C-alpha positions in Angstrom: 0.0 0.0 0.0 1.5 3.3 -1.0 2.6 5.6 1.9 0.8 8.5 0.2 -2.5 6.6 0.5 -2.0 5.9 4.2 -1.0 9.5 4.9 -4.1 10.8 3.1 -6.3 8.4 5.1 -4.7 9.5 8.3 -5.3 13.1 7.4 -9.0 12.4 6.8 -9.2 10.4 10.1 -7.7 13.3 12.0 -10.2 15.7 10.6 -13.2 13.4 11.4 -12.4 12.1 14.9 -10.8 8.9 13.6 -13.5 8.2 11.0 -13.0 7.9 7.3 -16.3 8.8 5.5 -16.4 7.5 1.9 -17.4 11.0 0.8 -14.3 12.6 2.3 -12.1 9.8 0.9 -13.6 10.3 -2.6 -12.9 14.0 -2.4 -9.3 13.1 -1.6 -9.1 10.8 -4.6 -9.4 7.5 -2.7 -11.7 5.0 -4.3 -14.4 3.1 -2.3 -12.8 -0.1 -3.4 -9.5 0.9 -1.8 -11.3 1.4 1.5 -13.0 -2.0 1.2 -9.6 -3.6 0.5 -8.1 -1.9 3.6 -11.1 -3.1 5.7 -10.6 -6.7 4.5 -6.9 -6.4 5.5 -7.8 -5.1 8.9 -6.3 -1.6 8.4 -9.8 0.0 8.6 -12.9 -1.0 10.6 -16.2 -0.7 8.8 -18.5 1.2 11.2 -21.6 1.6 8.9 -22.4 1.9 5.2 -19.9 4.5 3.8 -18.1 5.0 7.2 -14.9 3.5 8.3 -12.7 4.0 11.4 -8.9 4.0 11.5 -8.0 1.6 14.3 -5.2 4.0 15.5 -8.1 6.2 16.7 -10.1 4.2 19.2 -13.8 5.1 19.5 -13.3 5.9 23.1 -10.7 8.7 22.3 -13.5 11.3 22.0 -16.6 11.6 24.1 -18.4 12.8 21.0 -17.3 9.9 18.7 -20.8 8.3 18.7 -22.3 11.6 17.5 -19.6 11.8 14.7 -20.5 8.3 13.6 -24.2 9.1 13.4 -23.6 12.2 11.3 -21.1 10.5 9.1 -23.5 7.6 8.5 -26.3 10.1 7.7 -24.1 11.9 5.2 -22.7 8.8 3.6 -23.3 8.7 -0.1 -24.0 12.5 -0.3 -27.1 12.1 2.0 -29.0 15.2 3.1 -27.5 17.6 5.7 -28.2 16.2 9.1 -28.0 17.6 12.6 -28.2 16.0 16.1 -31.6 16.9 17.6 -34.2 16.3 20.3 -33.0 14.3 23.3 -29.6 13.6 21.7 -28.9 17.3 21.4 -29.9 17.8 25.0 -27.4 15.2 26.1 -24.7 16.4 23.7 -24.9 20.0 25.1 -25.4 18.9 28.7 -28.7 20.7 29.0 -30.4 17.6 30.4 -29.4 14.4 32.1 -31.4 12.4 29.7 -29.7 9.4 28.2 -31.5 8.6 25.0 -31.7 5.0 23.9 -31.4 6.1 20.2 -29.7 8.9 18.4 -32.0 11.6 17.0 -31.1 13.4 13.9 -33.1 15.9 11.8 -32.9 16.3 8.1 -34.6 18.8 5.8 -38.3 18.2 5.3 -38.0 17.7 1.5 -35.2 15.1 1.8 -35.7 11.4 1.3 -33.8 9.0 3.5 
């Protein structure tokens, strides 16, 4: 695997809390098939459709990593803009002590998911 590819993936992961969204990889000139191959070899972990994690960045390294994963998943494949909302936003901003069982996101009304 070329060092330039690994360096580019590390740059993407640093910008996205250890995540490598396919959209960001594509913008950097990295094909989806290259990400799949890296996941098969154990160099990336597949988190969700269109979202990978670089194992050098453990999920526990950021208290917001779960929120980043949700937004990266929602935006995978050029999905609609999404934001954390409802009880999830209350927990994220420390406004309430609620611990939601699910993550809540809001997308534009005219979007299809």
